[in-house]
C-alpha positions as CSV (number, residue, x, y, z in Angstrom):
1,M,73.0,112.2,121.4
2,S,74.3,112.0,117.7
3,F,74.7,108.5,115.9
4,I,78.0,107.8,113.8
5,R,79.6,104.2,112.0
6,A,83.3,104.5,111.9
7,F,85.6,102.2,109.5
8,V,89.2,102.3,110.4
9,N,92.4,100.6,109.1
10,V,95.1,100.1,111.6
11,R,98.5,99.9,110.4
12,G,101.7,99.4,112.5
13,V,102.7,96.4,115.1
14,V,99.0,95.0,115.3
15,Q,99.2,91.7,114.4
16,G,100.3,88.9,117.2
17,V,100.1,91.5,120.0
18,G,96.8,90.9,121.2
19,F,95.1,93.8,119.4
20,R,91.9,92.5,118.4
21,Y,91.2,91.4,122.3
22,W,92.1,94.5,123.5
23,C,90.0,96.6,120.8
24,Q,86.9,94.1,121.9
25,R,87.1,94.8,125.5
26,K,88.0,98.8,124.9
27,A,84.9,99.0,122.2
28,A,82.7,96.8,124.5
29,G,83.3,98.9,127.7
30,L,82.3,101.9,125.7
31,G,79.4,100.3,124.4
32,L,79.7,100.4,120.9
33,C,78.8,97.6,118.8
34,G,80.9,96.2,115.4
35,Y,83.9,93.9,114.7
36,V,87.4,93.9,114.5
37,G,90.0,91.2,112.1
38,N,93.4,90.9,110.9
39,L,93.5,91.4,107.0
40,T,95.9,89.9,104.9
41,D,98.1,92.5,104.5
42,G,99.1,92.6,108.4
43,T,96.8,95.5,109.2
44,V,93.8,95.4,111.4
45,E,89.8,96.6,110.6
46,V,87.6,97.8,112.6
47,S,84.1,98.6,112.1
48,F,82.2,100.1,115.0
49,E,79.3,102.5,115.4
50,G,77.5,104.1,118.6
51,D,77.5,108.0,119.8
52,R,79.6,110.2,118.1
53,S,81.5,111.1,121.4
54,L,82.1,107.5,122.4
55,V,83.2,106.3,118.9
56,E,85.8,109.5,118.7
57,A,87.0,108.3,122.4
58,F,87.6,104.6,120.9
59,I,89.2,106.2,117.6
60,A,91.6,107.7,120.5
61,E,92.7,104.6,122.4
62,L,93.2,103.0,119.1
63,K,95.8,105.5,118.3
64,I,97.7,104.3,121.1
65,G,96.6,100.4,121.1
66,P,97.6,98.1,123.3
67,T,100.9,97.6,125.4
68,Y,103.0,95.6,122.9
69,S,101.2,96.9,119.7
70,H,102.8,100.0,118.2
71,V,100.6,102.0,116.0
72,T,101.6,104.1,112.5
73,D,98.5,105.3,110.9
74,L,95.3,105.2,110.9
75,K,92.8,105.4,107.6
76,I,89.4,106.5,109.2
77,D,86.0,106.7,107.2
78,F,82.7,107.8,108.8
79,I,79.4,106.6,107.7
80,D,76.4,108.0,108.8
81,E,74.2,105.3,107.7
82,P,74.2,102.6,110.9
83,K,75.2,99.1,110.1
84,G,73.0,97.8,112.7
85,Y,75.3,96.0,115.0
86,D,74.1,94.3,118.0
87,D,77.7,93.2,119.8
88,F,81.3,93.9,119.5
89,R,83.0,90.7,117.9
90,I,86.3,89.4,116.9
91,E,85.6,88.2,113.0
92,I,87.6,85.9,110.6
93,L,88.5,88.5,107.4
94,D,89.5,87.3,104.1
95,K,90.5,90.5,102.5
């Protein structure tokens, strides 16, 4: 098992379409821990960690998004050091 953390910035029509709640359900369903939150520039920030194969599966889902979203770009950074999240939650971000 290869553990990794991903930090993703999602661009497109990703606010006001249930994207954060969709992320929470998908990530929790995969057993990933982290957070998702809206940024003031209209993007969504997602940070999560878990087994590499599950992290990659979630990234594949992020590229598609929920029904009413339209993802145009993902900026992905992988980080080898775990953050130690204990669940997956929706956060209020002041960025």
